[in-house]
N, CA, C and O atoms as CSV, one atom per row, in Angstrom:
chain,resi,resn,atom,element,x,y,z
A,1,MET,N,N,5.498,63.206,29.759
A,1,MET,CA,C,4.363,64.042,30.067
A,1,MET,C,C,3.601,64.447,28.800
A,1,MET,O,O,2.372,64.517,28.827
A,2,VAL,N,N,4.279,64.707,27.728
A,2,VAL,CA,C,3.624,65.161,26.503
A,2,VAL,C,C,2.752,64.046,25.934
A,2,VAL,O,O,3.194,62.911,25.762
A,3,GLY,N,N,1.484,64.408,25.644
A,3,GLY,CA,C,0.581,63.477,24.986
A,3,GLY,C,C,-0.252,62.610,25.896
A,3,GLY,O,O,-1.136,61.904,25.410
A,4,ASN,N,N,-0.016,62.629,27.186
A,4,ASN,CA,C,-0.783,61.801,28.118
A,4,ASN,C,C,-1.446,62.707,29.151
A,4,ASN,O,O,-0.994,62.805,30.292
A,5,TYR,N,N,-2.516,63.361,28.735
A,5,TYR,CA,C,-3.141,64.386,29.573
A,5,TYR,C,C,-4.441,63.888,30.193
A,5,TYR,O,O,-5.291,63.314,29.512
A,6,LYS,N,N,-4.578,64.113,31.483
A,6,LYS,CA,C,-5.831,63.838,32.167
A,6,LYS,C,C,-6.749,65.041,31.926
A,6,LYS,O,O,-6.281,66.177,31.862
A,7,VAL,N,N,-8.067,64.786,31.792
A,7,VAL,CA,C,-9.044,65.858,31.618
A,7,VAL,C,C,-9.756,66.065,32.950
A,7,VAL,O,O,-10.302,65.127,33.531
A,8,ILE,N,N,-9.740,67.308,33.423
A,8,ILE,CA,C,-10.330,67.650,34.717
A,8,ILE,C,C,-11.343,68.764,34.522
A,8,ILE,O,O,-11.038,69.790,33.914
A,9,THR,N,N,-12.554,68.561,35.041
A,9,THR,CA,C,-13.576,69.605,35.029
A,9,THR,C,C,-13.644,70.247,36.408
A,9,THR,O,O,-13.739,69.558,37.424
A,10,LEU,N,N,-13.593,71.574,36.429
A,10,LEU,CA,C,-13.706,72.316,37.677
A,10,LEU,C,C,-15.170,72.494,38.047
A,10,LEU,O,O,-16.001,72.799,37.192
A,11,CYS,N,N,-15.482,72.303,39.318
A,11,CYS,CA,C,-16.835,72.504,39.836
A,11,CYS,C,C,-16.742,73.353,41.098
A,11,CYS,O,O,-15.735,73.314,41.804
A,12,GLY,N,N,-17.781,74.110,41.378
A,12,GLY,CA,C,-17.806,74.916,42.602
A,12,GLY,C,C,-18.643,76.150,42.397
A,12,GLY,O,O,-19.147,76.411,41.305
A,13,SER,N,N,-18.782,76.903,43.464
A,13,SER,CA,C,-19.554,78.138,43.397
A,13,SER,C,C,-18.815,79.169,42.552
A,13,SER,O,O,-17.608,79.363,42.696
A,14,THR,N,N,-19.558,79.822,41.672
A,14,THR,CA,C,-18.948,80.822,40.802
A,14,THR,C,C,-18.597,82.106,41.555
A,14,THR,O,O,-18.053,83.039,40.964
A,15,ARG,N,N,-18.904,82.161,42.849
A,15,ARG,CA,C,-18.464,83.314,43.644
A,15,ARG,C,C,-16.957,83.258,43.868
A,15,ARG,O,O,-16.349,84.255,44.259
A,16,PHE,N,N,-16.351,82.091,43.621
A,16,PHE,CA,C,-14.918,81.901,43.846
A,16,PHE,C,C,-14.124,81.992,42.543
A,16,PHE,O,O,-13.279,81.142,42.261
A,17,LYS,N,N,-14.401,83.020,41.761
A,17,LYS,CA,C,-13.775,83.194,40.443
A,17,LYS,C,C,-12.253,83.148,40.531
A,17,LYS,O,O,-11.614,82.466,39.731
A,18,ASP,N,N,-11.669,83.851,41.475
A,18,ASP,CA,C,-10.205,83.882,41.586
A,18,ASP,C,C,-9.647,82.493,41.870
A,18,ASP,O,O,-8.606,82.123,41.327
A,19,ALA,N,N,-10.324,81.719,42.714
A,19,ALA,CA,C,-9.875,80.362,43.028
A,19,ALA,C,C,-10.007,79.455,41.800
A,19,ALA,O,O,-9.165,78.585,41.578
A,20,PHE,N,N,-11.065,79.658,41.000
A,20,PHE,CA,C,-11.211,78.908,39.751
A,20,PHE,C,C,-10.025,79.186,38.830
A,20,PHE,O,O,-9.427,78.260,38.281
A,21,MET,N,N,-9.690,80.462,38.665
A,21,MET,CA,C,-8.610,80.841,37.759
A,21,MET,C,C,-7.274,80.290,38.249
A,21,MET,O,O,-6.468,79.829,37.441
A,22,GLU,N,N,-7.028,80.330,39.539
A,22,GLU,CA,C,-5.779,79.803,40.102
A,22,GLU,C,C,-5.699,78.289,39.933
A,22,GLU,O,O,-4.651,77.761,39.563
A,23,ALA,N,N,-6.803,77.588,40.204
A,23,ALA,CA,C,-6.817,76.123,40.048
A,23,ALA,C,C,-6.616,75.751,38.587
A,23,ALA,O,O,-5.882,74.810,38.283
A,24,GLN,N,N,-7.256,76.474,37.686
A,24,GLN,CA,C,-7.104,76.201,36.255
A,24,GLN,C,C,-5.639,76.347,35.845
A,24,GLN,O,O,-5.098,75.505,35.129
A,25,LYS,N,N,-5.021,77.401,36.298
A,25,LYS,CA,C,-3.617,77.657,35.975
A,25,LYS,C,C,-2.720,76.546,36.528
A,25,LYS,O,O,-1.896,75.990,35.802
A,26,ARG,N,N,-2.882,76.228,37.813
A,26,ARG,CA,C,-2.036,75.223,38.460
A,26,ARG,C,C,-2.222,73.846,37.839
A,26,ARG,O,O,-1.243,73.159,37.547
A,27,LEU,N,N,-3.476,73.439,37.633
A,27,LEU,CA,C,-3.743,72.121,37.055
A,27,LEU,C,C,-3.244,72.019,35.618
A,27,LEU,O,O,-2.774,70.962,35.197
A,28,THR,N,N,-3.343,73.108,34.866
A,28,THR,CA,C,-2.828,73.126,33.500
A,28,THR,C,C,-1.309,72.977,33.508
A,28,THR,O,O,-0.759,72.192,32.735
A,29,LEU,N,N,-0.630,73.721,34.373
A,29,LEU,CA,C,0.827,73.624,34.453
A,29,LEU,C,C,1.285,72.259,34.954
A,29,LEU,O,O,2.420,71.851,34.706
A,30,ASP,N,N,0.397,71.550,35.663
A,30,ASP,CA,C,0.696,70.188,36.108
A,30,ASP,C,C,0.480,69.162,34.992
A,30,ASP,O,O,0.696,67.968,35.203
A,31,GLY,N,N,0.053,69.621,33.797
A,31,GLY,CA,C,-0.081,68.733,32.650
A,31,GLY,C,C,-1.461,68.148,32.450
A,31,GLY,O,O,-1.595,67.025,31.964
A,32,ASN,N,N,-2.490,68.894,32.818
A,32,ASN,CA,C,-3.869,68.447,32.647
A,32,ASN,C,C,-4.602,69.344,31.661
A,32,ASN,O,O,-4.269,70.518,31.502
A,33,ILE,N,N,-5.606,68.774,31.003
A,33,ILE,CA,C,-6.545,69.575,30.213
A,33,ILE,C,C,-7.662,69.954,31.177
A,33,ILE,O,O,-8.302,69.082,31.764
A,34,VAL,N,N,-7.896,71.243,31.339
A,34,VAL,CA,C,-8.851,71.723,32.331
A,34,VAL,C,C,-10.066,72.331,31.638
A,34,VAL,O,O,-9.942,73.189,30.764
A,35,ILE,N,N,-11.241,71.863,32.052
A,35,ILE,CA,C,-12.511,72.394,31.570
A,35,ILE,C,C,-13.133,73.171,32.733
A,35,ILE,O,O,-13.238,72.654,33.845
A,36,SER,N,N,-13.536,74.389,32.476
A,36,SER,CA,C,-14.079,75.229,33.542
A,36,SER,C,C,-15.479,75.724,33.195
A,36,SER,O,O,-16.055,75.331,32.181
A,37,VAL,N,N,-16.000,76.565,34.024
A,37,VAL,CA,C,-17.301,77.176,33.770
A,37,VAL,C,C,-17.141,78.235,32.685
A,37,VAL,O,O,-16.055,78.786,32.503
A,38,GLY,N,N,-18.214,78.515,31.975
A,38,GLY,CA,C,-18.173,79.520,30.924
A,38,GLY,C,C,-18.478,80.920,31.420
A,38,GLY,O,O,-18.010,81.910,30.858
A,39,LEU,N,N,-19.272,80.989,32.489
A,39,LEU,CA,C,-19.674,82.273,33.069
A,39,LEU,C,C,-19.601,82.173,34.592
A,39,LEU,O,O,-19.757,81.095,35.166
A,40,PHE,N,N,-19.364,83.301,35.223
A,40,PHE,CA,C,-19.307,83.367,36.688
A,40,PHE,C,C,-20.500,84.178,37.186
A,40,PHE,O,O,-20.399,85.381,37.423
A,41,SER,N,N,-21.626,83.492,37.339
A,41,SER,CA,C,-22.881,84.170,37.674
A,41,SER,C,C,-22.811,84.934,38.985
A,41,SER,O,O,-23.382,86.019,39.089
A,42,HIS,N,N,-22.132,84.401,39.980
A,42,HIS,CA,C,-22.064,85.064,41.286
A,42,HIS,C,C,-20.906,86.047,41.362
A,42,HIS,O,O,-20.633,86.611,42.421
A,43,SER,N,N,-20.229,86.251,40.245
A,43,SER,CA,C,-19.126,87.210,40.198
A,43,SER,C,C,-19.350,88.258,39.112
A,43,SER,O,O,-18.399,88.875,38.631
A,44,GLY,N,N,-20.613,88.455,38.730
A,44,GLY,CA,C,-20.937,89.559,37.847
A,44,GLY,C,C,-21.409,89.238,36.447
A,44,GLY,O,O,-21.803,90.151,35.722
A,45,ASP,N,N,-21.387,87.981,36.032
A,45,ASP,CA,C,-21.870,87.635,34.692
A,45,ASP,C,C,-23.398,87.492,34.725
A,45,ASP,O,O,-23.931,86.388,34.838
A,46,ASP,N,N,-24.077,88.621,34.625
A,46,ASP,CA,C,-25.534,88.659,34.784
A,46,ASP,C,C,-26.303,87.975,33.657
A,46,ASP,O,O,-27.497,87.715,33.804
A,47,GLU,N,N,-25.651,87.680,32.540
A,47,GLU,CA,C,-26.323,87.000,31.432
A,47,GLU,C,C,-26.902,85.651,31.862
A,47,GLU,O,O,-27.853,85.150,31.263
A,48,VAL,N,N,-26.314,85.078,32.904
A,48,VAL,CA,C,-26.766,83.775,33.398
A,48,VAL,C,C,-28.236,83.811,33.788
A,48,VAL,O,O,-28.942,82.810,33.666
A,49,TRP,N,N,-28.689,84.954,34.250
A,49,TRP,CA,C,-30.032,85.032,34.837
A,49,TRP,C,C,-31.119,85.306,33.805
A,49,TRP,O,O,-32.279,85.474,34.183
A,50,THR,N,N,-30.787,85.358,32.508
A,50,THR,CA,C,-31.834,85.489,31.499
A,50,THR,C,C,-32.559,84.152,31.354
A,50,THR,O,O,-31.991,83.095,31.629
A,51,GLU,N,N,-33.798,84.209,30.927
A,51,GLU,CA,C,-34.648,83.020,30.894
A,51,GLU,C,C,-34.024,81.853,30.131
A,51,GLU,O,O,-33.634,81.986,28.972
A,52,GLY,N,N,-33.942,80.718,30.802
A,52,GLY,CA,C,-33.454,79.492,30.198
A,52,GLY,C,C,-31.943,79.322,30.192
A,52,GLY,O,O,-31.450,78.220,29.948
A,53,THR,N,N,-31.197,80.391,30.454
A,53,THR,CA,C,-29.738,80.318,30.350
A,53,THR,C,C,-29.125,79.474,31.462
A,53,THR,O,O,-28.264,78.637,31.189
A,54,LYS,N,N,-29.548,79.674,32.710
A,54,LYS,CA,C,-28.971,78.903,33.810
A,54,LYS,C,C,-29.212,77.407,33.610
A,54,LYS,O,O,-28.313,76.601,33.852
A,55,GLU,N,N,-30.397,77.034,33.178
A,55,GLU,CA,C,-30.707,75.625,32.940
A,55,GLU,C,C,-29.801,75.048,31.859
A,55,GLU,O,O,-29.309,73.926,31.978
A,56,MET,N,N,-29.585,75.832,30.798
A,56,MET,CA,C,-28.704,75.391,29.716
A,56,MET,C,C,-27.277,75.221,30.231
A,56,MET,O,O,-26.625,74.223,29.928
A,57,LEU,N,N,-26.791,76.186,31.007
A,57,LEU,CA,C,-25.426,76.122,31.521
A,57,LEU,C,C,-25.245,74.953,32.489
A,57,LEU,O,O,-24.199,74.303,32.492
A,58,ASP,N,N,-26.266,74.685,33.312
A,58,ASP,CA,C,-26.203,73.539,34.230
A,58,ASP,C,C,-26.106,72.231,33.441
A,58,ASP,O,O,-25.335,71.341,33.799
A,59,ASP,N,N,-26.887,72.120,32.373
A,59,ASP,CA,C,-26.839,70.919,31.545
A,59,ASP,C,C,-25.481,70.809,30.845
A,59,ASP,O,O,-24.907,69.722,30.774
A,60,MET,N,N,-24.976,71.906,30.338
A,60,MET,CA,C,-23.657,71.915,29.698
A,60,MET,C,C,-22.579,71.451,30.669
A,60,MET,O,O,-21.658,70.725,30.296
A,61,HIS,N,N,-22.710,71.886,31.932
A,61,HIS,CA,C,-21.678,71.520,32.905
A,61,HIS,C,C,-21.676,70.010,33.167
A,61,HIS,O,O,-20.621,69.416,33.388
A,62,ARG,N,N,-22.837,69.408,33.141
A,62,ARG,CA,C,-22.881,67.940,33.263
A,62,ARG,C,C,-22.212,67.278,32.066
A,62,ARG,O,O,-21.553,66.251,32.226
A,63,ARG,N,N,-22.366,67.839,30.873
A,63,ARG,CA,C,-21.686,67.292,29.704
A,63,ARG,C,C,-20.169,67.451,29.848
A,63,ARG,O,O,-19.403,66.590,29.415
A,64,LYS,N,N,-19.746,68.561,30.461
A,64,LYS,CA,C,-18.318,68.768,30.725
A,64,LYS,C,C,-17.808,67.706,31.704
A,64,LYS,O,O,-16.691,67.208,31.558
A,65,ILE,N,N,-18.621,67.367,32.689
A,65,ILE,CA,C,-18.253,66.294,33.619
A,65,ILE,C,C,-18.151,64.974,32.864
A,65,ILE,O,O,-17.242,64.183,33.115
A,66,ASP,N,N,-19.085,64.733,31.936
A,66,ASP,CA,C,-19.041,63.511,31.124
A,66,ASP,C,C,-17.722,63.389,30.362
A,66,ASP,O,O,-17.196,62.286,30.215
A,67,MET,N,N,-17.187,64.498,29.881
A,67,MET,CA,C,-15.956,64.484,29.093
A,67,MET,C,C,-14.702,64.299,29.939
A,67,MET,O,O,-13.637,63.988,29.407
A,68,ALA,N,N,-14.820,64.489,31.252
A,68,ALA,CA,C,-13.652,64.503,32.129
A,68,ALA,C,C,-13.308,63.130,32.693
A,68,ALA,O,O,-14.147,62.233,32.775
A,69,ASP,N,N,-12.045,63.004,33.074
A,69,ASP,CA,C,-11.593,61.841,33.837
A,69,ASP,C,C,-11.927,62.021,35.310
A,69,ASP,O,O,-12.177,61.052,36.027
A,70,GLU,N,N,-11.928,63.268,35.748
A,70,GLU,CA,C,-12.231,63.578,37.149
A,70,GLU,C,C,-12.744,64.999,37.262
A,70,GLU,O,O,-12.669,65.785,36.318
A,71,ILE,N,N,-13.272,65.316,38.455
A,71,ILE,CA,C,-13.647,66.700,38.734
A,71,ILE,C,C,-12.789,67.204,39.885
A,71,ILE,O,O,-12.326,66.436,40.728
A,72,PHE,N,N,-12.592,68.513,39.895
A,72,PHE,CA,C,-11.847,69.174,40.956
A,72,PHE,C,C,-12.775,70.229,41.531
A,72,PHE,O,O,-13.161,71.171,40.839
A,73,VAL,N,N,-13.131,70.069,42.800
A,73,VAL,CA,C,-14.123,70.934,43.433
A,73,VAL,C,C,-13.432,72.121,44.106
A,73,VAL,O,O,-12.547,71.956,44.946
A,74,ILE,N,N,-13.858,73.303,43.715
A,74,ILE,CA,C,-13.368,74.543,44.311
A,74,ILE,C,C,-14.258,74.817,45.529
A,74,ILE,O,O,-15.324,75.421,45.407
A,75,ASN,N,N,-13.806,74.363,46.700
A,75,ASN,CA,C,-14.605,74.463,47.932
A,75,ASN,C,C,-13.925,75.383,48.938
A,75,ASN,O,O,-13.546,74.956,50.029
A,76,VAL,N,N,-13.776,76.644,48.561
A,76,VAL,CA,C,-13.109,77.631,49.398
A,76,VAL,C,C,-13.807,77.709,50.758
A,76,VAL,O,O,-15.026,77.861,50.834
A,77,GLY,N,N,-13.025,77.603,51.816
A,77,GLY,CA,C,-13.591,77.651,53.165
A,77,GLY,C,C,-14.499,76.474,53.464
A,77,GLY,O,O,-15.274,76.518,54.419
A,78,GLY,N,N,-14.415,75.420,52.660
A,78,GLY,CA,C,-15.257,74.242,52.839
A,78,GLY,C,C,-16.642,74.380,52.241
A,78,GLY,O,O,-17.465,73.475,52.376
A,79,TYR,N,N,-16.920,75.517,51.571
A,79,TYR,CA,C,-18.264,75.759,51.044
A,79,TYR,C,C,-18.563,74.888,49.825
A,79,TYR,O,O,-17.816,74.879,48.846
A,80,ILE,N,N,-19.669,74.160,49.910
A,80,ILE,CA,C,-20.199,73.391,48.782
A,80,ILE,C,C,-21.703,73.642,48.756
A,80,ILE,O,O,-22.432,73.188,49.637
A,81,GLY,N,N,-22.158,74.365,47.741
A,81,GLY,CA,C,-23.571,74.692,47.623
A,81,GLY,C,C,-24.374,73.571,46.976
A,81,GLY,O,O,-23.836,72.520,46.627
A,82,PHE,N,N,-25.663,73.814,46.824
A,82,PHE,CA,C,-26.590,72.828,46.295
A,82,PHE,C,C,-26.189,72.348,44.894
A,82,PHE,O,O,-26.136,71.144,44.644
A,83,SER,N,N,-25.908,73.281,43.988
A,83,SER,CA,C,-25.566,72.912,42.610
A,83,SER,C,C,-24.278,72.103,42.563
A,83,SER,O,O,-24.188,71.108,41.843
A,84,THR,N,N,-23.288,72.529,43.326
A,84,THR,CA,C,-22.012,71.808,43.349
A,84,THR,C,C,-22.189,70.426,43.948
A,84,THR,O,O,-21.614,69.457,43.452
A,85,ARG,N,N,-22.973,70.323,45.001
A,85,ARG,CA,C,-23.239,69.014,45.621
A,85,ARG,C,C,-23.881,68.073,44.592
A,85,ARG,O,O,-23.552,66.888,44.527
A,86,SER,N,N,-24.799,68.620,43.794
A,86,SER,CA,C,-25.452,67.845,42.743
A,86,SER,C,C,-24.437,67.382,41.699
A,86,SER,O,O,-24.514,66.249,41.224
A,87,GLU,N,N,-23.489,68.244,41.339
A,87,GLU,CA,C,-22.454,67.881,40.368
A,87,GLU,C,C,-21.530,66.796,40.930
A,87,GLU,O,O,-21.119,65.892,40.202
A,88,ILE,N,N,-21.208,66.884,42.209
A,88,ILE,CA,C,-20.372,65.868,42.860
A,88,ILE,C,C,-21.084,64.519,42.831
A,88,ILE,O,O,-20.474,63.497,42.518
A,89,GLU,N,N,-22.362,64.517,43.153
A,89,GLU,CA,C,-23.145,63.275,43.121
A,89,GLU,C,C,-23.178,62.695,41.712
A,89,GLU,O,O,-23.010,61.489,41.531
A,90,TYR,N,N,-23.395,63.548,40.719
A,90,TYR,CA,C,-23.429,63.101,39.331
A,90,TYR,C,C,-22.081,62.501,38.921
A,90,TYR,O,O,-22.027,61.431,38.315
A,91,ALA,N,N,-21.008,63.193,39.255
A,91,ALA,CA,C,-19.667,62.704,38.913
A,91,ALA,C,C,-19.408,61.356,39.574
A,91,ALA,O,O,-18.881,60.445,38.936
A,92,SER,N,N,-19.767,61.223,40.825
A,92,SER,CA,C,-19.568,59.960,41.547
A,92,SER,C,C,-20.375,58.835,40.915
A,92,SER,O,O,-19.874,57.726,40.733
A,93,GLU,N,N,-21.632,59.132,40.582
A,93,GLU,CA,C,-22.506,58.126,39.967
A,93,GLU,C,C,-21.979,57.659,38.611
A,93,GLU,O,O,-22.241,56.529,38.198
A,94,THR,N,N,-21.239,58.523,37.921
A,94,THR,CA,C,-20.720,58.173,36.596
A,94,THR,C,C,-19.268,57.695,36.660
A,94,THR,O,O,-18.598,57.586,35.633
A,95,GLY,N,N,-18.791,57.414,37.869
A,95,GLY,CA,C,-17.470,56.813,38.039
A,95,GLY,C,C,-16.290,57.756,37.952
A,95,GLY,O,O,-15.161,57.308,37.753
A,96,LYS,N,N,-16.519,59.050,38.097
A,96,LYS,CA,C,-15.421,60.015,38.033
A,96,LYS,C,C,-14.723,60.121,39.385
A,96,LYS,O,O,-15.354,59.983,40.433
A,97,VAL,N,N,-13.430,60.365,39.353
A,97,VAL,CA,C,-12.677,60.690,40.558
A,97,VAL,C,C,-13.091,62.097,40.976
A,97,VAL,O,O,-13.261,62.974,40.129
A,98,VAL,N,N,-13.254,62.312,42.279
A,98,VAL,CA,C,-13.613,63.631,42.805
A,98,VAL,C,C,-12.501,64.079,43.742
A,98,VAL,O,O,-12.218,63.424,44.746
A,99,ARG,N,N,-11.869,65.208,43.403
A,99,ARG,CA,C,-10.846,65.792,44.276
A,99,ARG,C,C,-11.308,67.186,44.683
A,99,ARG,O,O,-12.158,67.796,44.034
A,100,TYR,N,N,-10.722,67.672,45.779
A,100,TYR,CA,C,-11.143,68.941,46.359
A,100,TYR,C,C,-9.959,69.878,46.557
A,100,TYR,O,O,-8.833,69.440,46.795
A,101,LEU,N,N,-10.230,71.161,46.455
A,101,LEU,CA,C,-9.238,72.194,46.731
A,101,LEU,C,C,-8.831,72.133,48.203
A,101,LEU,O,O,-7.644,72.148,48.530
A,102,GLU,N,N,-9.830,72.063,49.087
A,102,GLU,CA,C,-9.607,72.012,50.527
A,102,GLU,C,C,-10.157,70.713,51.092
A,102,GLU,O,O,-11.116,70.161,50.554
A,103,PRO,N,N,-9.559,70.220,52.171
A,103,PRO,CA,C,-10.057,68.967,52.766
A,103,PRO,C,C,-11.547,69.047,53.082
A,103,PRO,O,O,-12.068,70.103,53.442
A,104,VAL,N,N,-12.214,67.912,52.940
A,104,VAL,CA,C,-13.653,67.841,53.190
A,104,VAL,C,C,-13.864,67.074,54.483
A,104,VAL,O,O,-13.342,65.974,54.662
A,105,SER,N,N,-14.644,67.677,55.391
A,105,SER,CA,C,-14.984,66.943,56.608
A,105,SER,C,C,-16.175,66.056,56.319
A,105,SER,O,O,-17.153,66.497,55.716
A,106,ARG,N,N,-16.099,64.829,56.739
A,106,ARG,CA,C,-17.167,63.873,56.432
A,106,ARG,C,C,-17.887,63.489,57.683
A,106,ARG,O,O,-18.824,62.691,57.637
């Protein structure tokens, strides 16, 4: 296990901060390098809403997806919003594996 780490970027609505933290913990203990969001805009990090910041963070998150082997979608209750859907499409287009916290109905 030592030295052979998969890189996983977490994606999902920032309203699910607790689920992000739990997934990060579990995936890390499973032997993965986990990249997460820097701020939780829907959970109180109001700095996101200053001019230009959200656009910068969205672009940064795509770079985080670029660095990953796969993404792990935090889809509590099956919820996948517009931004997360866009990240899933981007990850798929760039050949990343996409896994989900909860089963996805297709």
